C-alpha positions as CSV (number, residue, x, y, z in Angstrom):
1,M,-67.3,91.8,121.5
2,S,-66.8,90.7,117.9
3,K,-68.1,92.9,114.9
4,I,-70.0,91.8,111.7
5,F,-70.3,93.8,108.9
6,F,-73.1,93.5,106.2
7,Q,-74.3,95.3,103.1
8,G,-77.6,96.9,103.3
9,T,-79.6,98.6,106.3
10,Y,-80.8,97.0,109.6
11,G,-83.6,94.5,108.9
12,A,-82.0,93.1,105.8
13,Y,-81.8,89.4,105.2
14,S,-78.0,89.6,105.9
15,H,-78.9,91.2,109.3
16,L,-81.1,88.3,110.0
17,A,-78.3,85.8,109.0
18,A,-75.9,87.5,111.2
19,L,-78.2,87.2,114.0
20,S,-78.6,83.7,113.7
21,L,-75.0,82.8,113.4
22,E,-73.6,85.3,116.0
23,P,-76.3,86.7,118.0
24,K,-74.1,88.6,120.6
25,A,-71.8,90.1,117.9
26,E,-72.0,94.0,117.0
27,I,-73.8,93.9,113.7
28,I,-72.8,97.1,111.5
29,P,-74.4,98.1,108.2
30,C,-72.2,99.0,105.1
31,K,-73.4,100.7,101.9
32,T,-71.5,98.6,99.8
33,F,-70.1,94.9,99.4
34,D,-66.7,96.4,98.8
35,E,-66.8,98.3,101.8
36,C,-67.7,95.0,103.9
37,F,-64.6,93.4,102.5
38,T,-62.3,96.3,102.9
39,R,-63.3,96.8,106.7
40,A,-62.7,93.0,107.4
41,L,-59.2,93.3,105.8
42,N,-58.4,96.1,107.9
43,D,-59.7,94.7,111.1
44,T,-58.7,91.1,112.1
45,R,-61.5,91.2,115.0
46,S,-64.2,91.7,112.7
47,K,-66.1,89.6,110.1
48,I,-68.4,90.0,107.2
49,I,-71.6,88.3,106.1
50,I,-72.2,88.2,102.5
51,P,-75.1,86.6,100.5
52,E,-73.4,84.3,97.9
53,S,-76.3,82.7,96.0
54,N,-79.8,82.2,96.0
55,R,-81.8,78.9,95.2
56,I,-84.3,80.5,92.9
57,T,-82.4,83.4,91.3
58,G,-78.8,82.1,91.3
59,N,-75.5,83.9,92.2
60,I,-75.8,87.2,93.7
61,G,-72.6,88.5,91.9
62,I,-70.0,88.9,94.4
63,E,-67.6,86.4,93.2
64,Y,-65.1,89.4,91.8
65,L,-64.8,90.5,95.6
66,I,-64.1,87.1,96.7
67,F,-61.3,86.7,94.2
68,K,-59.9,90.4,95.0
69,Y,-60.0,90.2,98.7
70,R,-59.5,86.4,99.4
71,L,-60.8,86.5,102.9
72,N,-61.1,83.0,104.7
73,I,-64.5,81.5,105.0
74,Y,-65.5,80.6,108.4
75,A,-69.0,79.1,107.9
76,E,-72.1,78.9,105.4
77,Y,-75.5,79.7,106.4
78,F,-78.7,79.0,104.6
79,Q,-81.3,81.7,105.3
80,K,-84.8,81.0,104.6
81,I,-86.2,83.8,102.5
82,E,-89.8,84.9,103.3
83,H,-91.0,88.1,101.6
84,N,-93.7,90.1,103.2
85,L,-95.6,93.2,102.1
86,L,-94.9,96.1,104.7
87,G,-96.6,99.3,105.2
88,L,-97.6,102.2,107.4
89,P,-99.8,101.0,110.4
90,G,-103.5,100.6,109.4
91,T,-102.7,100.3,105.5
92,K,-104.7,97.7,103.7
93,V,-103.8,96.1,100.1
94,S,-106.3,98.1,98.4
95,D,-104.8,101.4,99.6
96,I,-101.3,100.5,97.9
97,K,-100.4,101.6,94.4
98,N,-96.5,101.5,94.6
99,V,-94.2,98.8,95.9
100,Y,-90.7,99.0,96.3
101,S,-87.8,96.4,97.0
102,H,-84.7,94.9,95.7
103,A,-84.9,93.7,92.0
104,Q,-84.6,90.0,93.1
105,A,-87.4,90.4,95.8
106,L,-89.7,92.0,93.4
107,S,-89.0,89.3,90.8
108,Q,-89.6,86.6,93.5
109,C,-93.0,88.1,94.3
110,S,-94.1,89.0,90.8
111,K,-97.3,86.8,90.7
112,F,-98.8,88.9,93.8
113,I,-97.4,92.2,92.3
114,K,-99.5,91.4,89.2
115,S,-102.7,90.3,90.6
116,N,-102.9,93.5,93.0
117,K,-101.8,95.7,89.9
118,L,-98.9,97.2,91.9
119,I,-96.5,99.4,90.4
120,E,-92.9,98.1,91.0
121,H,-89.9,100.5,92.0
122,V,-86.5,99.1,92.1
123,R,-84.5,99.9,95.0
124,A,-80.9,98.9,96.4
125,D,-82.2,96.6,99.1
126,T,-85.3,95.3,101.0
127,A,-84.8,97.0,104.3
128,G,-83.8,100.1,102.8
129,S,-87.0,100.1,101.0
130,A,-89.0,99.4,104.3
131,E,-87.3,102.6,105.9
132,M,-88.1,104.7,102.9
133,V,-91.8,103.6,103.2
134,S,-91.6,104.3,106.9
135,K,-90.3,107.8,106.5
136,S,-92.7,108.6,103.5
137,K,-95.8,108.7,105.7
138,D,-97.6,107.6,102.4
139,N,-100.0,104.7,102.5
140,Q,-100.0,104.2,99.0
141,K,-96.5,102.9,99.2
142,A,-95.5,99.2,100.5
143,A,-92.2,97.4,100.6
144,I,-91.3,94.0,100.3
145,A,-89.0,93.1,103.0
146,S,-88.5,90.6,106.1
147,L,-90.3,90.5,109.4
148,L,-87.2,92.0,111.0
149,S,-87.7,95.2,108.7
150,A,-91.3,95.7,110.0
151,K,-90.2,95.4,113.6
152,T,-87.2,97.6,112.9
153,Y,-89.1,100.5,111.0
154,N,-92.5,100.1,112.8
155,L,-94.3,98.9,109.8
156,D,-97.4,96.5,109.5
157,V,-97.2,93.2,108.1
158,I,-100.1,93.7,105.4
159,K,-99.6,90.2,103.9
160,K,-97.0,87.6,105.0
161,N,-95.2,85.1,102.7
162,I,-95.9,86.7,99.2
163,E,-93.2,85.1,97.4
164,N,-94.1,82.9,94.1
165,E,-92.2,79.8,95.4
166,K,-92.0,78.7,99.1
167,G,-88.7,77.3,100.6
168,N,-86.5,79.9,99.1
169,L,-83.1,79.9,100.7
170,T,-80.1,82.2,100.3
171,R,-76.5,81.0,101.1
172,F,-74.6,83.4,103.2
173,L,-70.8,83.1,103.8
174,L,-69.4,84.3,107.0
175,M,-65.8,85.6,106.4
176,G,-62.8,87.4,107.8
177,K,-59.1,88.0,107.3
178,D,-57.7,85.2,109.9
179,I,-57.3,81.7,108.7
180,M,-59.2,79.5,111.0
181,Q,-60.2,75.9,110.2
182,P,-62.3,73.2,112.2
183,E,-60.5,70.3,113.5
184,F,-61.1,67.2,111.1
185,K,-63.7,65.1,112.8
186,N,-66.6,62.7,111.8
187,K,-68.6,65.6,110.5
188,K,-69.5,66.8,106.8
189,Y,-67.3,69.7,105.7
190,I,-66.9,72.0,102.8
191,T,-63.6,73.0,101.3
192,S,-63.7,76.0,99.3
193,F,-61.2,77.4,96.8
194,L,-60.3,79.5,93.8
195,F,-58.0,78.7,91.1
196,K,-56.6,80.1,87.6
197,L,-55.3,77.6,85.1
198,K,-52.0,77.6,83.0
199,S,-52.8,78.7,79.4
200,K,-53.1,75.4,77.4
201,P,-55.2,73.0,75.5
202,A,-57.9,71.1,77.6
203,A,-56.5,72.4,80.8
204,L,-59.8,72.2,82.6
205,Y,-60.5,68.7,81.8
206,Q,-57.0,67.6,82.6
207,S,-57.1,69.6,86.2
208,L,-60.3,68.0,87.3
209,G,-59.0,64.4,86.7
210,G,-57.7,64.1,90.2
211,F,-61.2,64.5,91.8
212,A,-62.9,61.8,89.6
213,I,-59.8,59.5,90.6
214,N,-60.0,60.0,94.2
215,G,-63.7,60.0,94.4
216,V,-64.2,63.6,95.5
217,N,-67.4,65.2,94.9
218,L,-67.6,68.8,93.7
219,T,-70.7,70.7,94.7
220,K,-69.8,74.0,92.8
221,L,-67.6,74.8,89.9
222,Q,-68.1,78.3,88.4
223,S,-65.8,80.4,86.0
224,Y,-65.5,84.1,86.0
225,P,-63.5,86.5,83.8
226,E,-60.9,88.3,85.6
227,K,-61.3,92.0,85.7
228,N,-61.0,93.8,82.1
229,T,-60.5,90.6,80.4
230,F,-62.5,88.1,78.4
231,D,-59.8,85.5,77.9
232,S,-58.5,84.9,81.2
233,F,-60.8,83.2,83.8
234,F,-60.7,82.0,87.4
235,F,-62.8,79.3,89.0
236,L,-64.4,79.0,92.4
237,C,-65.1,75.5,93.5
238,D,-66.6,73.9,96.5
239,L,-65.9,70.4,97.2
240,D,-67.4,67.7,99.9
241,G,-64.6,67.1,102.5
242,H,-62.2,68.5,104.8
243,I,-58.6,69.5,103.5
244,E,-57.0,67.1,105.9
245,D,-58.7,64.3,104.3
246,L,-56.1,62.3,102.2
247,K,-58.3,61.7,99.1
248,V,-58.9,65.7,99.0
249,Q,-55.2,66.5,99.5
250,K,-54.5,64.3,96.5
251,S,-57.2,65.8,94.5
252,L,-55.8,69.5,95.2
253,E,-52.2,68.3,94.8
254,E,-53.1,67.0,91.0
255,L,-55.2,70.3,90.5
256,G,-52.3,72.6,91.5
257,L,-50.0,71.1,88.8
258,H,-52.3,72.7,86.1
259,C,-52.5,75.9,87.8
260,Q,-50.9,79.2,87.8
261,D,-52.9,80.6,90.8
262,F,-54.3,78.6,93.8
263,H,-55.7,79.7,96.8
264,V,-57.9,77.9,99.5
265,L,-60.7,80.1,100.6
266,G,-61.7,78.0,103.9
267,V,-62.9,74.9,105.4
268,F,-66.0,74.8,107.2
269,E,-69.1,72.6,108.5
270,A,-71.7,71.9,105.7
271,D,-74.9,73.8,106.6
272,K,-77.5,71.0,107.8
273,Q,-79.9,72.4,105.1
274,R,-77.5,70.4,102.5
275,E,-79.1,67.4,104.0
276,S,-82.7,68.2,103.7
């Protein structure tokens, strides 16, 4: 049986995403993202599932770990994020004074929190907040978390879908140490890679010319400072297409001429949510 590590506790959205991708896998929680990456690096039979970005709040902030560990990306998965108010069995909204969750979840439910005059408490994760409320035995406390968290920690769903905006999605990446790439067929693929440019004027402008000439669409291009520096940057990039496609190969060859570091992170099928 394969193992999938995720950051957080059982009932987290990462746990949900892992179940959706590989329901028969052994799914194991870790305290930190760093621990997830380290476990996968030391065990080729294991994978990790990591939230990479959110449709509303943007990047999650794990890019430096992608750059550091350079695990291979096997799949992307867009998890629907539906926040729920969870409390001890029998609790009503009028009983609650304090609400606990991850900072992003609290932000995404700010209208509900304000309209019910609840006091916010930031915690490390959504599912951990649900676990804490379950153990507290205090019906003045509630958590904002998934339906899976309610089931896991025996809490009532006091109010469903309390997020400000419907249709929120988080993009998760399934990653591991071994390199695996799908066969090039008539499907939609994403090729993900990172690069660091040689230090010269207009380097980024020159390096991207090959994509324009070959008609390759970049869906993501983001820069991040290397650790402990503000004058050296690496870039994370996604493009539409498979690395075995000739126009993609030509574009990456052109890019490589301008790089002092280049690394393919993975080739994988595009999630169907990209088409909707």
